C-alpha positions as CSV (number, residue, x, y, z in Angstrom):
1,X,0.1,0.0,0.0
2,X,2.8,2.5,1.0
3,X,4.9,1.6,-2.4
4,X,1.6,2.1,-4.4
5,X,0.8,5.5,-2.8
6,X,4.4,6.8,-2.9
7,X,4.6,5.8,-6.7
8,X,1.1,7.4,-7.4
9,X,2.5,10.7,-5.6
10,X,5.6,10.7,-7.4
11,X,3.8,10.1,-10.7
12,X,1.4,12.7,-10.1
13,X,4.4,15.1,-9.5
14,X,6.1,14.0,-12.6
15,X,3.0,14.9,-14.6
16,X,2.3,18.2,-13.0
17,X,6.2,19.2,-13.7
18,X,5.6,18.2,-17.4
19,X,2.4,20.3,-17.5
20,X,4.0,23.2,-15.9
21,X,7.2,23.2,-18.4
22,X,4.7,23.3,-21.2
23,X,2.8,26.1,-19.7
24,X,5.9,27.9,-19.1
25,X,7.1,27.5,-22.6
26,X,4.0,28.4,-24.2
27,X,3.5,31.5,-22.0
28,X,6.8,32.7,-22.7
29,X,6.3,32.4,-26.5
30,X,3.0,33.9,-26.4
31,X,4.7,36.7,-24.3
32,X,7.3,37.4,-26.9
33,X,4.8,37.0,-29.8
34,X,2.4,39.5,-28.4
35,X,5.1,42.0,-27.3
36,X,7.0,42.2,-30.5
37,X,4.4,41.6,-33.1
38,X,1.1,42.6,-31.9
39,X,2.8,45.4,-29.8
40,X,0.6,44.3,-26.9
41,X,2.4,42.9,-23.9
42,X,1.1,40.3,-21.6
43,X,1.6,41.7,-18.3
44,X,0.8,38.2,-16.4
45,X,3.0,36.2,-18.8
46,X,6.4,36.8,-17.1
47,X,4.8,35.9,-13.6
48,X,3.3,32.8,-14.7
49,X,6.4,31.5,-16.2
50,X,8.2,32.5,-13.2
51,X,5.9,30.8,-11.1
52,X,5.9,27.5,-13.1
53,X,9.8,27.5,-13.3
54,X,10.0,27.9,-9.4
55,X,7.6,25.1,-8.9
56,X,9.2,22.8,-11.4
57,X,12.5,23.5,-9.7
58,X,11.4,22.3,-6.3
59,X,9.0,19.4,-7.2
60,X,11.7,18.3,-10.1
61,X,14.3,18.1,-7.3
62,X,12.2,16.0,-5.3
63,X,11.9,13.8,-8.4
64,X,15.5,13.8,-9.2
65,X,16.4,13.0,-5.6
66,X,14.3,10.0,-5.7
67,X,15.6,8.7,-9.0
68,X,19.1,9.4,-8.1
69,X,19.4,11.6,-11.2
70,X,21.1,14.5,-9.5
71,X,24.7,15.2,-9.5
72,X,26.8,13.0,-7.0
73,X,30.4,13.8,-6.0
74,X,31.6,10.5,-5.1
75,X,35.2,10.8,-4.9
76,X,35.6,9.5,-1.5
77,X,33.3,6.8,-2.0
78,X,35.4,5.6,-5.1
79,X,38.7,5.8,-3.0
80,X,37.0,3.5,-0.3
81,X,35.2,1.1,-2.6
82,X,38.2,-1.0,-3.6
83,X,39.6,-1.4,-0.2
84,X,36.9,-3.7,1.5
85,X,35.5,-0.9,3.5
86,X,31.9,-1.8,3.2
87,X,31.2,-0.8,6.6
88,X,32.9,2.6,6.5
89,X,30.9,3.2,3.3
90,X,27.7,2.4,5.1
91,X,28.5,4.9,7.8
92,X,29.2,7.5,5.3
93,X,26.1,6.7,3.6
94,X,24.1,7.0,6.6
95,X,25.9,10.3,7.6
96,X,25.4,11.9,4.5
97,X,21.5,10.9,4.5
98,X,21.4,12.5,7.8
99,X,22.9,15.9,6.6
100,X,20.6,15.6,3.5
101,X,17.5,15.3,5.6
102,X,18.6,18.1,7.9
103,X,19.0,20.4,5.0
104,X,15.8,19.5,3.6
105,X,14.1,20.1,7.0
106,X,15.8,23.6,7.1
107,X,14.4,24.3,3.5
108,X,11.1,23.2,4.5
109,X,10.9,25.3,7.6
110,X,12.3,28.4,5.8
111,X,9.7,28.0,3.0
112,X,6.9,28.0,5.6
113,X,8.3,31.0,7.4
114,X,8.4,32.9,4.0
115,X,5.0,31.8,3.3
116,X,3.8,33.3,6.2
117,X,5.7,36.4,5.8
118,X,4.3,36.9,2.3
119,X,0.7,35.6,2.5
120,X,-0.7,39.2,2.4
121,X,1.5,40.4,-0.6
122,X,-0.1,40.3,-4.0
123,X,1.7,39.9,-7.5
124,X,1.1,42.6,-9.9
125,X,0.4,40.6,-12.9
126,X,-1.5,37.6,-11.6
127,X,-2.9,39.0,-8.5
128,X,-2.0,35.8,-6.4
129,X,-0.4,35.9,-3.2
130,X,3.5,35.9,-3.2
131,X,3.3,32.9,-0.7
132,X,2.2,30.9,-3.7
133,X,6.0,30.9,-4.8
134,X,7.4,30.2,-1.5
135,X,4.8,27.2,-1.1
136,X,6.9,25.6,-3.7
137,X,10.0,25.4,-1.4
138,X,7.5,24.3,1.6
139,X,5.9,21.5,-0.4
140,X,8.9,20.5,-2.1
141,X,10.8,20.5,1.2
142,X,8.2,18.2,2.6
143,X,8.3,15.7,-0.2
144,X,12.3,15.7,-0.1
145,X,12.1,15.3,3.6
146,X,9.9,12.3,3.5
147,X,12.1,10.7,0.6
148,X,15.5,11.5,2.5
149,X,13.8,10.1,5.7
150,X,13.2,7.0,4.0
151,X,16.8,6.9,2.7
152,X,18.1,7.7,6.1
153,X,16.1,4.7,7.8
154,X,17.5,2.2,5.1
155,X,20.9,3.3,5.4
156,X,20.9,2.9,9.1
157,X,19.1,-0.2,8.8
158,X,22.0,-1.4,6.5
159,X,24.3,-0.6,9.4
160,X,22.7,-3.4,11.5
161,X,21.9,-6.0,8.8
162,X,24.1,-8.7,8.6
163,X,26.3,-8.8,5.1
164,X,23.3,-7.0,3.3
165,X,22.8,-3.6,2.0
166,X,19.3,-2.9,2.5
167,X,17.6,-0.5,0.0
168,X,14.1,0.7,-0.6
169,X,12.6,-1.3,-3.5
170,X,12.4,1.7,-6.0
171,X,15.9,2.9,-5.2
172,X,19.1,1.5,-6.7
173,X,22.6,2.8,-5.8
174,X,23.6,5.6,-7.9
175,X,26.4,3.9,-9.1
176,X,24.4,0.9,-10.4
177,X,22.3,1.3,-13.7
178,X,18.7,0.0,-13.4
179,X,19.0,-1.5,-16.9
180,X,22.4,-3.5,-15.9
181,X,20.0,-5.6,-13.7
């Protein structure tokens, strides 16, 4: 049940990001065409494109984190991998997951704080609360904290498992291709 719910949420986020990217592209195109050909600027176009971009950034970052498709600096991991340092690698993984969750939590609380501070401010073009922009950091932060907490749980669990690295079913290590089997 948990896996189906998680997959449904992440799929919905993926399609929402796709729609927002299309909206952003079409709105920017319409804004340029109206401004330079029709000499009639769309006042709301830039704000809508910016709002879509901010939401895609935070929601897309959550998806990239879940799919291990973000940039990874694994210099230390590569140095330790060949030296039979499996337990040390597990400790490093748990520590980095802990730091990641703390960072995501700080981002979530900061997004919430900014939402509260800007809830009465209204944008000029769309007439929506400025808090709508900061809500993306809050909601994206909640999703990333959830996914990071899950990884932290599994990395700590792996420390206590006997000769086995425990990973959530949907996550493969970033250095192993899903197509490789």
